[in-house]
N, C-alpha and C positions, 0 to 999 in steps of 0.2 A: 357815491353813489346813494341814490332816495333808496330809503329803505320803508316798503308796503307794508302792513301789516297785512292778515288775510284778508279783511270786510275789505281795504281800501283798493290792493288788490282784485278782489267780485268786481267792485265799481268798473274801475278802468279800464278789465278789460270786456267786458260789458257796453261798456260807452264809446270805446276807442273808435272798432268800424261803424258806429254813427255816425262818432263826427266825420271818416274819413270817406261816409256816403257824402253828408252835406258836402262837405266840400268839391268829390267831382260833378255836383249835380248844381250847383252853382256857379264850377266856374265852366263846366266844359255845357250842360244842356242847359246851363240859366241867358246864355250866350243867344240861345231863339228869341228872349222873352225882351232883348232890347233891341233898337234898333241900328243899333252900329253893325256891321259885319260880322263874317266870323271871325273869330284869331286862333290860329292852330294853335299858336305862342301859350296864349291864355289854356285852353285846351289841355295843351301839353303840360305847361302845370298842376290841374289839375289831377290829370293824372300822377303824375312826380305825388304830387300833394297826399293824394288813398294810396299808395304804391309806401311811400312814407308811414303816415299812421296805419297800415296795416302791418307794418315788417314793426314795427313800432310798440304795438300791440303781440306779436310773435313773438319778441325778446320778454315779453314783461312774462308772457304766457311760460317762456322758457325758463324763465325763473321761479317758476312755481317748485319746481322739482326738488 
């Protein structure tokens, strides 16, 4: 298991939600910028990536106790 110092944990907890938002933005909303048709599978992958990153953030925050 990865052991994080207090400062490292604070940085991860601050940045993981930002990464999650970038993933969902690129995979769900970024499709509107392209010339290809909208892909529900790609949108589902974006939502799954967002969910996974948020869960990882919550798990790391739970280990803070």
